ROBA-365889 format. One record per residue (C-alpha): residue number from 0; residue in three letters; x, y, z. Coordinates in nm, 3 decimals. Example, Ala and Ser with C-alpha at 12.3 -4.5 7.8 and 13.67 -1.06 7.14 Angstrom:
pos, code, u, v, w
0, ala, 1.230, -0.450, 0.780
1, ser, 1.367, -0.106, 0.714
END
This chain:
pos, code, u, v, w
0, met, 0.000, 0.001, 0.000
1, lys, 0.285, 0.238, 0.085
2, met, 0.446, 0.179, -0.257
3, asp, 0.115, 0.249, -0.434
4, leu, 0.080, 0.569, -0.234
5, leu, 0.437, 0.674, -0.310
6, asn, 0.385, 0.615, -0.682
7, ala, 0.065, 0.825, -0.668
8, ile, 0.248, 1.108, -0.496
9, lys, 0.534, 1.099, -0.748
10, ala, 0.283, 1.112, -1.035
11, ile, 0.127, 1.420, -0.884
12, asp, 0.460, 1.603, -0.886
13, lys, 0.583, 1.484, -1.226
14, thr, 0.639, 1.759, -1.481
15, his, 0.502, 1.733, -1.833
16, glu, 0.636, 2.050, -1.994
17, asp, 0.630, 1.888, -2.340
18, asp, 0.253, 1.842, -2.336
19, val, 0.059, 2.040, -2.593
20, leu, -0.233, 2.205, -2.420
21, his, -0.569, 2.194, -2.596
22, arg, -0.712, 2.539, -2.674
23, leu, -0.978, 2.543, -2.406
24, thr, -1.193, 2.855, -2.359
25, thr, -1.468, 2.982, -2.136
26, val, -1.798, 3.135, -2.251
27, trp, -1.676, 3.474, -2.120
28, gly, -1.354, 3.445, -2.320
29, asp, -1.552, 3.356, -2.632
30, asn, -1.762, 3.668, -2.593
31, leu, -1.482, 3.905, -2.495
32, asp, -1.509, 4.255, -2.647
33, lys, -1.151, 4.373, -2.709
34, asp, -1.267, 4.734, -2.695
35, his, -1.418, 4.689, -2.348
36, val, -1.188, 4.464, -2.142
37, leu, -1.256, 4.442, -1.768
38, thr, -1.390, 4.795, -1.761
39, glu, -1.543, 4.776, -1.410
40, tyr, -1.393, 5.003, -1.147
41, pro, -1.092, 4.800, -1.034
42, arg, -1.070, 4.912, -0.668
43, pro, -1.422, 4.906, -0.513
44, gln, -1.300, 4.977, -0.161
45, phe, -1.129, 5.305, -0.260
46, lys, -1.348, 5.453, -0.529
47, arg, -1.322, 5.803, -0.675
48, asn, -1.519, 5.960, -0.957
49, ser, -1.203, 5.993, -1.166
50, tyr, -1.131, 5.674, -1.360
51, ile, -0.952, 5.615, -1.693
52, asn, -0.931, 5.249, -1.794
53, leu, -0.619, 5.159, -1.993
54, asn, -0.701, 4.795, -2.069
55, gly, -0.711, 4.697, -2.433
56, leu, -0.466, 4.662, -2.716
57, trp, -0.107, 4.773, -2.642
58, glu, 0.213, 4.717, -2.840
59, tyr, 0.455, 4.454, -2.713
60, ala, 0.801, 4.314, -2.788
61, phe, 1.019, 4.036, -2.652
62, ser, 1.388, 4.121, -2.623
63, lys, 1.716, 3.991, -2.489
64, ser, 1.822, 4.345, -2.402
65, asp, 1.719, 4.601, -2.139
66, val, 1.747, 4.871, -2.407
67, his, 1.418, 5.007, -2.540
68, pro, 1.338, 4.817, -2.863
69, lys, 1.331, 5.021, -3.184
70, glu, 1.043, 4.814, -3.319
71, met, 0.760, 4.628, -3.147
72, asp, 0.652, 4.274, -3.229
73, gly, 0.278, 4.332, -3.245
74, gln, -0.024, 4.387, -3.028
75, ile, -0.117, 4.234, -2.693
76, leu, -0.452, 4.254, -2.517
77, val, -0.386, 4.394, -2.169
78, pro, -0.430, 4.278, -1.896
79, phe, -0.389, 3.917, -2.017
80, ser, -0.040, 3.774, -1.981
81, pro, 0.144, 3.689, -2.306
82, glu, 0.127, 3.317, -2.228
83, ser, -0.255, 3.322, -2.230
84, ile, -0.492, 3.262, -2.521
85, leu, -0.679, 3.586, -2.465
86, ser, -0.364, 3.798, -2.492
87, gly, -0.336, 3.711, -2.861
88, val, 0.036, 3.635, -2.816
89, glu, 0.064, 3.285, -2.659
90, arg, 0.436, 3.298, -2.592
91, gln, 0.625, 3.220, -2.271
92, leu, 0.850, 3.490, -2.126
93, gln, 1.178, 3.324, -2.032
94, pro, 1.397, 3.431, -1.737
95, asp, 1.666, 3.566, -1.971
96, glu, 1.423, 3.780, -2.170
97, tyr, 1.260, 4.122, -2.136
98, leu, 0.897, 4.188, -2.220
99, trp, 0.822, 4.542, -2.333
100, tyr, 0.481, 4.712, -2.338
101, lys, 0.401, 5.042, -2.505
102, lys, 0.092, 5.263, -2.512
103, glu, 0.026, 5.626, -2.605
104, leu, -0.152, 5.834, -2.341
105, thr, -0.329, 6.143, -2.479
106, gly, -0.594, 6.396, -2.397
107, ile, -0.563, 6.392, -2.019
108, thr, -0.716, 6.711, -1.887
109, leu, -0.666, 6.838, -1.531
110, pro, -0.928, 7.033, -1.334
111, asp, -0.653, 7.264, -1.206
112, glu, -0.278, 7.302, -1.240
113, lys, -0.208, 7.141, -0.904
114, ser, -0.393, 6.815, -0.976
115, arg, -0.196, 6.494, -1.000
116, val, -0.221, 6.200, -1.241
117, leu, -0.182, 5.862, -1.072
118, leu, -0.108, 5.553, -1.280
119, his, -0.219, 5.225, -1.118
120, phe, -0.113, 4.868, -1.195
121, gly, -0.321, 4.593, -1.038
122, ala, -0.030, 4.348, -1.068
123, ile, 0.271, 4.284, -1.292
124, asp, 0.454, 3.952, -1.275
125, gln, 0.740, 3.981, -1.169
126, arg, 0.964, 4.286, -1.188
127, ala, 0.868, 4.605, -1.373
128, ile, 1.015, 4.943, -1.461
129, val, 0.772, 5.214, -1.581
130, phe, 0.877, 5.489, -1.823
131, ile, 0.701, 5.801, -1.950
132, asn, 0.855, 5.947, -2.265
133, gly, 1.162, 5.730, -2.205
134, thr, 1.217, 5.860, -1.849
135, pro, 1.187, 5.605, -1.564
136, val, 0.913, 5.714, -1.323
137, gly, 0.870, 5.405, -1.106
138, ala, 0.954, 5.041, -1.048
139, his, 0.810, 4.748, -0.864
140, asn, 0.925, 4.402, -0.754
141, gly, 0.677, 4.120, -0.689
142, gly, 0.415, 3.966, -0.913
143, tyr, 0.102, 3.979, -0.699
144, leu, 0.055, 4.322, -0.545
145, pro, -0.063, 4.656, -0.684
146, phe, 0.151, 4.967, -0.717
147, thr, 0.096, 5.329, -0.811
148, val, 0.313, 5.589, -0.987
149, asp, 0.259, 5.962, -0.999
150, ile, 0.333, 6.043, -1.364
151, thr, 0.221, 6.407, -1.373
152, asp, 0.562, 6.572, -1.400
153, ala, 0.685, 6.336, -1.674
154, met, 0.394, 6.411, -1.908
155, thr, 0.404, 6.670, -2.185
156, ser, 0.144, 6.940, -2.243
157, ser, -0.056, 6.977, -2.563
158, gln, -0.368, 7.161, -2.670
159, ser, -0.578, 6.855, -2.596
160, gly, -0.423, 6.802, -2.251
161, leu, -0.137, 6.600, -2.107
162, ala, 0.019, 6.333, -2.323
163, gly, 0.303, 6.083, -2.307
164, thr, 0.437, 5.750, -2.421
165, leu, 0.395, 5.484, -2.153
166, thr, 0.648, 5.202, -2.166
167, val, 0.679, 4.912, -1.924
168, cys, 0.973, 4.672, -1.908
169, val, 0.909, 4.336, -1.740
170, gln, 1.127, 4.045, -1.628
171, asp, 1.004, 3.719, -1.472
172, asp, 1.227, 3.452, -1.320
173, ser, 0.922, 3.232, -1.254
174, asp, 1.039, 2.925, -1.057
175, thr, 1.411, 2.963, -1.136
176, ser, 1.465, 3.193, -0.835
177, tyr, 1.342, 3.242, -0.478
178, his, 1.075, 3.500, -0.572
179, ser, 0.712, 3.432, -0.486
180, arg, 0.539, 3.240, -0.766
181, gly, 0.260, 3.024, -0.624
182, lys, 0.168, 2.730, -0.853
183, gln, 0.354, 2.871, -1.155
184, thr, 0.632, 2.669, -1.317
185, leu, 0.815, 2.677, -1.649
186, lys, 0.795, 2.297, -1.654
187, arg, 0.422, 2.249, -1.594
188, gly, 0.265, 1.924, -1.482
189, gly, 0.079, 1.765, -1.193
190, met, -0.007, 2.014, -0.923
191, tyr, 0.206, 2.288, -1.085
192, tyr, 0.064, 2.494, -1.370
193, thr, 0.160, 2.699, -1.669
194, ala, 0.367, 3.003, -1.569
195, gln, 0.242, 3.344, -1.674
196, ser, 0.409, 3.683, -1.670
197, gly, 0.374, 4.054, -1.735
198, ile, 0.067, 4.272, -1.678
199, trp, -0.219, 4.051, -1.556
200, gln, -0.449, 4.291, -1.373
201, thr, -0.622, 4.614, -1.480
202, val, -0.412, 4.922, -1.564
203, trp, -0.583, 5.253, -1.499
204, met, -0.539, 5.620, -1.419
205, glu, -0.713, 5.866, -1.197
206, ile, -0.678, 6.239, -1.140
207, val, -0.662, 6.354, -0.776
208, pro, -0.616, 6.688, -0.596
209, glu, -0.267, 6.783, -0.489
210, thr, -0.360, 6.696, -0.129
211, his, -0.539, 6.364, -0.128
212, ile, -0.610, 6.045, 0.069
213, thr, -0.324, 5.797, 0.035
214, ser, -0.463, 5.513, 0.250
215, tyr, -0.714, 5.430, 0.520
216, arg, -0.799, 5.153, 0.761
217, ile, -1.132, 5.040, 0.900
218, val, -1.142, 4.788, 1.187
219, pro, -1.462, 4.677, 1.366
220, asp, -1.414, 4.625, 1.734
221, arg, -1.434, 4.263, 1.841
222, asp, -1.738, 4.348, 2.057
223, leu, -1.910, 4.480, 1.742
224, asp, -2.024, 4.808, 1.896
225, met, -1.754, 5.038, 1.759
226, ile, -1.570, 5.106, 1.434
227, tyr, -1.215, 5.239, 1.432
228, ile, -1.108, 5.445, 1.131
229, thr, -0.768, 5.586, 1.041
230, met, -0.699, 5.788, 0.726
231, his, -0.365, 5.904, 0.580
232, thr, -0.323, 6.202, 0.352
233, asn, -0.019, 6.354, 0.187
234, gly, -0.091, 6.701, 0.323
235, glu, -0.263, 6.877, 0.610
236, cys, -0.635, 6.931, 0.555
237, pro, -0.976, 6.901, 0.721
238, val, -1.133, 6.556, 0.696
239, ser, -1.480, 6.411, 0.738
240, leu, -1.631, 6.065, 0.750
241, lys, -1.993, 5.974, 0.679
242, ile, -2.130, 5.625, 0.731
243, tyr, -2.442, 5.527, 0.537
244, asp, -2.663, 5.223, 0.512
245, ser, -2.600, 4.956, 0.248
246, glu, -2.777, 5.158, -0.020
247, gly, -2.580, 5.475, 0.060
248, gln, -2.902, 5.662, 0.133
249, ile, -2.947, 5.682, 0.512
250, leu, -2.682, 5.859, 0.715
251, ile, -2.588, 5.638, 1.014
252, ala, -2.302, 5.834, 1.171
253, glu, -2.041, 6.100, 1.088
254, asn, -1.720, 6.246, 1.224
255, glu, -1.484, 6.524, 1.122
256, gly, -1.159, 6.683, 1.231
257, asp, -0.810, 6.772, 1.114
258, thr, -0.515, 6.562, 1.003
259, val, -0.209, 6.568, 1.223
260, his, 0.146, 6.572, 1.088
261, arg, 0.358, 6.272, 1.178
262, ser, 0.733, 6.276, 1.242
263, asp, 0.973, 6.127, 0.990
264, lys, 1.025, 5.826, 1.217
265, thr, 0.664, 5.710, 1.195
266, arg, 0.526, 5.879, 0.886
267, asp, 0.489, 5.553, 0.687
268, arg, 0.316, 5.353, 0.956
269, phe, -0.011, 5.337, 1.143
270, glu, 0.074, 5.344, 1.514
271, pro, -0.117, 5.209, 1.816
272, glu, -0.225, 5.553, 1.935
273, asp, -0.424, 5.588, 1.614
274, phe, -0.678, 5.349, 1.755
275, tyr, -0.751, 5.480, 2.106
276, gly, -0.630, 5.167, 2.275
277, ser, -0.607, 4.801, 2.184
278, ile, -0.852, 4.681, 1.924
279, thr, -0.797, 4.316, 2.010
280, his, -0.804, 4.356, 2.389
281, ser, -0.445, 4.233, 2.402
282, ser, -0.169, 4.470, 2.503
283, asp, 0.099, 4.292, 2.300
284, glu, -0.080, 4.313, 1.963
285, leu, -0.022, 4.653, 1.807
286, ser, -0.107, 4.793, 1.466
287, thr, 0.177, 4.857, 1.224
288, tyr, -0.008, 4.914, 0.901
289, ser, 0.174, 5.124, 0.645
290, pro, 0.015, 5.318, 0.359
291, asp, 0.035, 5.232, -0.008
292, ile, 0.302, 5.349, -0.249
293, glu, 0.139, 5.689, -0.301
294, gly, 0.219, 5.793, 0.056
295, lys, 0.560, 5.632, 0.101
296, gly, 0.854, 5.866, 0.123
297, ala, 0.627, 6.171, 0.144
298, ser, 0.519, 6.380, 0.439
299, thr, 0.229, 6.198, 0.596
300, tyr, -0.070, 6.327, 0.786
301, val, -0.309, 6.105, 0.982
302, tyr, -0.659, 6.131, 1.120
303, ser, -0.807, 5.873, 1.353
304, cys, -1.142, 5.830, 1.521
305, lys, -1.375, 5.577, 1.673
306, ile, -1.744, 5.577, 1.596
307, ala, -2.010, 5.398, 1.796
308, met, -2.230, 5.160, 1.600
309, pro, -2.545, 5.105, 1.805
310, lys, -2.746, 4.795, 1.700
311, pro, -2.515, 4.720, 1.405
312, his, -2.637, 4.512, 1.114
313, leu, -2.384, 4.226, 1.120
314, trp, -2.218, 4.075, 0.815
315, ser, -2.239, 3.699, 0.750
316, pro, -2.253, 3.469, 0.447
317, glu, -2.626, 3.441, 0.504
318, asp, -2.672, 3.816, 0.533
319, pro, -2.371, 3.998, 0.375
320, tyr, -2.467, 4.349, 0.485
321, leu, -2.216, 4.621, 0.394
322, tyr, -2.215, 4.977, 0.527
323, gln, -2.112, 5.247, 0.280
324, ile, -1.867, 5.514, 0.392
325, gln, -1.766, 5.846, 0.236
326, leu, -1.415, 5.965, 0.315
327, thr, -1.331, 6.329, 0.244
328, ala, -0.995, 6.504, 0.285
329, gly, -0.993, 6.863, 0.165
330, ser, -1.129, 6.850, -0.191
331, asp, -1.065, 6.476, -0.230
332, thr, -1.355, 6.237, -0.184
333, ala, -1.354, 5.859, -0.197
334, trp, -1.614, 5.591, -0.124
335, ser, -1.563, 5.261, 0.048
336, tyr, -1.757, 5.005, 0.248
337, phe, -1.712, 4.784, 0.554
338, gly, -1.883, 4.496, 0.727
339, met, -1.946, 4.463, 1.098
340, arg, -1.828, 4.112, 1.184
341, ser, -1.592, 3.929, 1.419
342, phe, -1.384, 3.619, 1.362
343, thr, -1.266, 3.444, 1.677
344, arg, -1.151, 3.108, 1.809
345, gln, -1.351, 2.999, 2.109
346, leu, -1.471, 2.691, 2.291
347, asp, -1.824, 2.568, 2.221
348, ala, -2.061, 2.422, 2.483
349, glu, -1.890, 2.083, 2.452
350, gly, -1.542, 2.233, 2.498
351, his, -1.436, 2.205, 2.134
352, pro, -1.215, 2.490, 2.004
353, leu, -1.401, 2.617, 1.702
354, phe, -1.422, 2.906, 1.455
355, phe, -1.678, 3.165, 1.575
356, leu, -1.849, 3.421, 1.352
357, asn, -1.999, 3.717, 1.539
358, gly, -1.974, 3.535, 1.867
359, glu, -2.141, 3.214, 1.751
360, pro, -1.984, 2.882, 1.643
361, tyr, -1.973, 2.860, 1.264
362, phe, -1.858, 2.560, 1.061
363, leu, -1.638, 2.654, 0.767
364, asn, -1.744, 2.451, 0.468
365, gly, -1.475, 2.550, 0.223
366, val, -1.338, 2.493, -0.128
367, leu, -0.979, 2.531, -0.249
368, asp, -0.967, 2.798, -0.518
369, gln, -0.661, 2.811, -0.743
370, gly, -0.778, 3.113, -0.944
371, tyr, -0.673, 2.974, -1.282
372, trp, -0.857, 3.008, -1.615
373, pro, -0.782, 2.814, -1.938
374, asp, -0.799, 3.122, -2.160
375, gly, -0.673, 3.389, -1.919
376, leu, -0.447, 3.189, -1.679
377, tyr, -0.426, 3.416, -1.373
378, thr, -0.673, 3.668, -1.523
379, ala, -1.045, 3.597, -1.528
380, pro, -1.188, 3.683, -1.870
381, ser, -1.462, 3.900, -1.718
382, asp, -1.616, 4.026, -1.399
383, glu, -1.907, 3.790, -1.459
384, ala, -1.662, 3.496, -1.453
385, leu, -1.545, 3.590, -1.103
386, ile, -1.905, 3.617, -0.987
387, phe, -1.991, 3.280, -1.145
388, asp, -1.729, 3.088, -0.945
389, ile, -1.847, 3.235, -0.613
390, glu, -2.217, 3.189, -0.682
391, glu, -2.171, 2.830, -0.803
392, met, -1.993, 2.737, -0.481
393, lys, -2.260, 2.912, -0.269
394, ser, -2.530, 2.720, -0.455
395, leu, -2.364, 2.396, -0.341
396, gly, -2.368, 2.500, 0.024
397, phe, -2.010, 2.616, 0.060
398, asn, -1.954, 2.928, 0.272
399, met, -1.578, 2.968, 0.240
400, leu, -1.314, 2.986, -0.033
401, arg, -0.946, 2.933, 0.039
402, lys, -0.764, 3.149, -0.213
403, his, -0.469, 2.926, -0.277
404, ile, -0.123, 3.090, -0.286
405, lys, -0.245, 3.371, -0.509
406, val, -0.360, 3.730, -0.449
407, glu, -0.667, 3.803, -0.656
408, ala, -0.783, 4.118, -0.828
409, ala, -0.962, 4.352, -0.589
410, arg, -1.300, 4.290, -0.751
411, trp, -1.292, 3.925, -0.652
412, tyr, -1.276, 4.019, -0.285
413, tyr, -1.553, 4.274, -0.344
414, his, -1.779, 4.004, -0.483
415, cys, -1.701, 3.777, -0.187
416, asp, -1.789, 4.069, 0.043
417, arg, -2.121, 4.152, -0.119
418, leu, -2.229, 3.795, -0.204
419, gly, -2.135, 3.653, 0.134
420, met, -1.835, 3.422, 0.098
421, ile, -1.580, 3.393, 0.376
422, val, -1.218, 3.394, 0.252
423, trp, -0.907, 3.224, 0.379
424, gln, -0.620, 3.411, 0.217
425, asp, -0.295, 3.227, 0.149
426, met, 0.034, 3.409, 0.132
427, val, 0.207, 3.342, -0.201
428, ser, 0.478, 3.078, -0.175
429, gly, 0.828, 3.110, -0.303
430, gly, 1.179, 2.980, -0.240
431, ser, 1.427, 2.794, -0.454
432, ser, 1.348, 2.457, -0.616
433, tyr, 1.146, 2.249, -0.370
434, ala, 1.297, 1.931, -0.227
435, lys, 0.993, 1.718, -0.308
436, pro, 1.089, 1.413, -0.099
437, val, 1.107, 1.645, 0.203
438, val, 0.797, 1.859, 0.147
439, ser, 0.573, 1.611, -0.041
440, tyr, 0.658, 1.240, -0.034
441, leu, 0.778, 1.175, 0.322
442, pro, 0.526, 1.399, 0.508
443, thr, 0.243, 1.237, 0.314
444, leu, 0.368, 0.884, 0.374
445, phe, 0.477, 0.933, 0.734
446, pro, 0.307, 1.248, 0.871
447, gly, 0.374, 1.158, 1.232
448, val, 0.749, 1.141, 1.172
449, phe, 0.831, 1.376, 0.887
450, gly, 0.551, 1.630, 0.926
451, his, 0.708, 1.802, 1.224
452, met, 1.056, 1.897, 1.104
453, pro, 1.153, 2.241, 1.252
454, asp, 1.173, 2.526, 1.003
455, gly, 1.451, 2.726, 1.165
456, pro, 1.805, 2.804, 1.043
457, thr, 1.927, 2.446, 1.062
458, asn, 1.674, 2.342, 0.797
459, tyr, 1.657, 2.651, 0.578
460, his, 1.803, 2.463, 0.284
461, met, 1.569, 2.167, 0.330
462, phe, 1.279, 2.412, 0.297
463, ser, 1.437, 2.588, -0.005
464, arg, 1.503, 2.902, 0.197
465, gly, 1.882, 2.923, 0.194
466, ser, 1.872, 3.280, 0.057
467, ala, 1.861, 3.549, 0.327
468, glu, 1.746, 3.798, 0.064
469, gly, 1.462, 3.563, -0.034
470, arg, 1.350, 3.524, 0.327
471, lys, 1.351, 3.903, 0.371
472, glu, 1.155, 3.950, 0.050
473, trp, 0.885, 3.698, 0.153
474, thr, 0.846, 3.863, 0.495
475, glu, 0.802, 4.203, 0.336
476, glu, 0.551, 4.066, 0.086
477, met, 0.353, 3.898, 0.365
478, glu, 0.322, 4.235, 0.538
479, glu, 0.234, 4.413, 0.214
480, thr, -0.032, 4.151, 0.137
481, ile, -0.198, 4.205, 0.472
482, gln, -0.175, 4.583, 0.426
483, his, -0.327, 4.556, 0.081
484, leu, -0.622, 4.339, 0.189
485, ile, -0.666, 4.454, 0.546
486, asn, -1.002, 4.628, 0.488
487, val, -1.169, 4.329, 0.314
488, pro, -1.461, 4.220, 0.537
489, ser, -1.481, 3.863, 0.405
490, ile, -1.121, 3.767, 0.485
491, ser, -1.121, 3.577, 0.814
492, val, -0.786, 3.393, 0.813
493, trp, -0.433, 3.455, 0.691
494, val, -0.269, 3.128, 0.578
495, leu, 0.106, 3.183, 0.608
496, phe, 0.265, 2.866, 0.467
497, asn, 0.141, 2.570, 0.266
498, glu, 0.298, 2.221, 0.287
499, gly, 0.642, 2.356, 0.364
500, trp, 0.681, 2.531, 0.026
501, gly, 0.942, 2.789, 0.114
502, gln, 0.845, 2.777, 0.479
503, phe, 1.076, 2.928, 0.740
504, asn, 1.044, 3.074, 1.088
505, ala, 0.668, 3.020, 1.090
506, ser, 0.644, 3.116, 1.458
507, ala, 0.810, 3.450, 1.393
508, ala, 0.589, 3.508, 1.086
509, thr, 0.283, 3.448, 1.306
510, ile, 0.398, 3.714, 1.552
511, gln, 0.456, 3.957, 1.264
512, ala, 0.109, 3.891, 1.120
513, arg, -0.045, 3.942, 1.466
514, gln, 0.111, 4.290, 1.482
515, phe, -0.154, 4.422, 1.246
516, ala, -0.420, 4.381, 1.515
517, asp, -0.690, 4.330, 1.252
518, asn, -0.890, 4.076, 1.454
519, arg, -0.827, 3.794, 1.209
520, leu, -0.714, 3.440, 1.279
521, ile, -0.397, 3.275, 1.150
522, asp, -0.332, 2.935, 0.996
523, gln, 0.040, 2.919, 1.053
524, ala, 0.125, 2.605, 0.854
525, ser, -0.136, 2.442, 0.633
526, gly, -0.070, 2.074, 0.572
527, trp, 0.232, 1.979, 0.781
528, phe, 0.549, 2.114, 0.947
529, asp, 0.326, 2.248, 1.223
530, glu, 0.518, 2.476, 1.462
531, asn, 0.237, 2.463, 1.725
532, gly, 0.137, 2.823, 1.667
533, gly, -0.148, 3.016, 1.515
534, asp, -0.520, 2.951, 1.572
535, phe, -0.554, 2.619, 1.390
536, arg, -0.417, 2.267, 1.379
537, ser, -0.435, 2.251, 1.003
538, val, -0.387, 1.920, 0.819
539, his, -0.408, 1.791, 0.460
540, asn, -0.546, 1.441, 0.420
541, tyr, -0.615, 1.282, 0.081
542, phe, -0.513, 0.919, 0.139
543, arg, -0.622, 0.819, 0.491
544, pro, -0.954, 0.802, 0.677
545, leu, -1.050, 1.153, 0.790
546, asp, -1.057, 1.214, 1.159
547, val, -1.029, 1.494, 1.420
548, ile, -0.704, 1.530, 1.613
549, ala, -0.722, 1.701, 1.953
550, asp, -0.467, 1.981, 1.997
551, lys, -0.281, 2.044, 2.318
552, lys, -0.271, 2.416, 2.242
553, his, -0.651, 2.425, 2.215
554, arg, -0.630, 2.539, 1.855
555, ala, -0.927, 2.470, 1.630
556, phe, -0.885, 2.161, 1.413
557, val, -0.936, 2.205, 1.039
558, ile, -0.880, 1.972, 0.743
559, ser, -0.749, 2.247, 0.516
560, glu, -0.728, 2.014, 0.213
561, tyr, -0.913, 1.689, 0.145
562, gly, -1.110, 1.515, -0.124
563, gly, -0.946, 1.578, -0.460
564, tyr, -1.186, 1.337, -0.631
565, thr, -1.095, 1.305, -0.996
566, cys, -1.350, 1.290, -1.277
567, tyr, -1.238, 1.360, -1.634
568, val, -1.504, 1.512, -1.864
569, glu, -1.406, 1.456, -2.226
570, gly, -1.373, 1.770, -2.434
571, his, -1.345, 1.998, -2.131
572, ser, -0.986, 1.944, -2.022
573, ser, -0.675, 2.114, -2.160
574, val, -0.469, 1.794, -2.114
575, asp, -0.553, 1.435, -2.199
576, arg, -0.349, 1.306, -1.908
577, ile, -0.550, 1.246, -1.591
578, tyr, -0.436, 1.264, -1.233
579, gly, -0.593, 1.314, -0.895
580, tyr, -0.619, 1.154, -0.553
581, lys, -0.908, 0.915, -0.615
582, arg, -1.036, 0.849, -0.966
583, phe, -1.396, 0.809, -1.075
584, asp, -1.470, 0.708, -1.433
585, thr, -1.827, 0.842, -1.444
586, val, -1.995, 1.157, -1.325
587, ala, -2.255, 0.946, -1.145
588, asp, -1.987, 0.770, -0.941
589, phe, -1.818, 1.103, -0.869
590, lys, -2.141, 1.257, -0.740
591, ala, -2.224, 0.956, -0.524
592, ala, -1.879, 0.956, -0.364
593, phe, -1.885, 1.332, -0.309
594, asn, -2.228, 1.324, -0.144
595, thr, -2.121, 1.039, 0.086
596, leu, -1.806, 1.231, 0.180
597, met, -2.005, 1.543, 0.268
598, asn, -2.323, 1.400, 0.414
599, glu, -2.168, 1.123, 0.618
600, thr, -1.796, 1.167, 0.681
601, ile, -1.782, 1.545, 0.730
602, glu, -2.111, 1.558, 0.920
603, asn, -1.988, 1.297, 1.164
604, leu, -1.657, 1.481, 1.213
605, lys, -1.840, 1.802, 1.296
606, lys, -1.985, 1.627, 1.599
607, lys, -1.631, 1.541, 1.711
608, gly, -1.515, 1.904, 1.697
609, leu, -1.412, 1.963, 1.334
610, ala, -1.399, 2.342, 1.290
611, gly, -1.374, 2.352, 0.912
612, ala, -1.282, 2.160, 0.600
613, val, -1.158, 2.268, 0.256
614, tyr, -1.250, 2.044, -0.036
615, thr, -1.002, 2.020, -0.327
616, gln, -1.103, 2.191, -0.550
617, leu, -1.326, 2.449, -0.721
618, ser, -1.232, 2.363, -1.080
619, asp, -1.001, 2.140, -1.283
620, val, -0.671, 2.302, -1.372
621, glu, -0.485, 2.156, -1.669
622, glu, -0.423, 1.784, -1.594
623, glu, -0.539, 1.817, -1.233
624, val, -0.899, 1.716, -1.301
625, asn, -1.016, 1.704, -0.939
626, gly, -1.241, 2.005, -0.965
627, ile, -1.610, 2.033, -0.892
628, met, -1.630, 2.224, -1.217
629, thr, -1.447, 2.160, -1.541
630, tyr, -1.154, 2.391, -1.621
631, asp, -1.361, 2.583, -1.876
632, arg, -1.646, 2.623, -1.622
633, arg, -1.893, 2.487, -1.881
634, his, -1.993, 2.198, -1.650
635, asn, -2.051, 2.164, -1.278
636, lys, -1.992, 1.793, -1.227
637, leu, -2.236, 1.787, -0.933
638, lys, -2.512, 1.926, -1.151
639, met, -2.454, 1.716, -1.468
END
């Protein structure tokens, strides 16, 4: 039995880079209008009236040189990566190449001479330098987080307004370095998927006043009777906050005051005194949230307040109520929203440590969500496609999605917020080439022996974390990810490491994540290599009978990956090869096994204190055909 299991595990990790992928598309990709690509406002939690969408056809070129190319190769449909079908390019960017983008910006009019033009990139994989008229104006490292560049001074004036040539130079090491990459690999196969690169989220501009809001933070008190709000601006000005009902019609509460200048030492960070005491009722958990790129390196002003919320309308998957809030700083106005909810770990009446939502025990019935699309890879072909995934899972009774080692576009989180889907957010994994016997074979075969190897300095190389620079980069990206998503109501848990992929110093990472005092829980190590920290004992179990394991630390027990039932649907897979954890040859057999797993096994484990379970997975991805839906989303196997 052990040999059969070992062979199955090796098959899962085997690369098949020579496979020719079938051209599989979604209905949204088939109906894509190239003149109107992902035109929805890309940042729903920080919305201004000014919005210029730059998605669409750009020029592109591949090059071996970091010198601006004299000629471009053709057109690419932004924001789809060049490897994707929808980009119109379908070429892999190699680590020794440069990918160049070019677009003309014209006719940008300013309301006054002091206004600023901000250029936003949702995400560029992996390293980018931004030029206006050949002059570098900004750069960013990391393939999953947004960044902003003020391009005002680099633009030229014309009778029709400001103009300029926007050029972006991109490099992507993919899995040949220690940079964060998630499931991407240049040698795809098994549980690792086609690597993508370049611009893969919406590019857009907005015009803001000279003094404007650079960031804000909204934190509901754990007792759900107070909301704490902190706002940063890049200049001193009067501010006001107005909280409305979900329709933005009825004024619930308001507050106003003046921003206060911060010293150079603290100007890029939210400090504990911003919040009038401890949000989490724990003196050792302090807020250290820093603003986005707009405010960094500039003089920062801060305004903080607390607002009572009598008889709040609480957020839950069954009733996803969102308050609307208007933030004003001088002449700058932005709209956002928040949900009044609390996520805690507590003991139930039987003494089981469980996940609690708004003070009540709440079973997390989750699905693993890779966020891959056959025609767009990391980029969903439309907003409707994002909504479809969430609504399909809700229709099956799931109330949680674990976003697996990927940071999604902001609109995905917005739809989870408004539709009522709890999110477990993974940090993106990185590190050098993984030692698969250490992080896959042995822990799966012998979890009691090999699943507890310490992740400190002695074993850095075993965990593919020998690079000090790589460890520092991951830590910074973990903090930036939390900063970026900190206001999202639906996110309940930060998942720091998965199956030892680039894991290191998990206990220290947990302390760092706690510093944000955002009243969320932490899954320190999902799968194995548990360091006995965080709020969950979190295991992966595909090959053994499922059971609940009591935890000496009184952490809640979750099966953070299980199932993985495989059912191949002919004509709806991008690869003929089939793999998964348990194969079913017919949809009928798949449905019967799935229903037994849910209605008998999981239900019985809930009685024993199971706090949550994450089924693998939402959709097929390439040869990994263990999804509830086919890769092209044209079939839900449980509804066929």
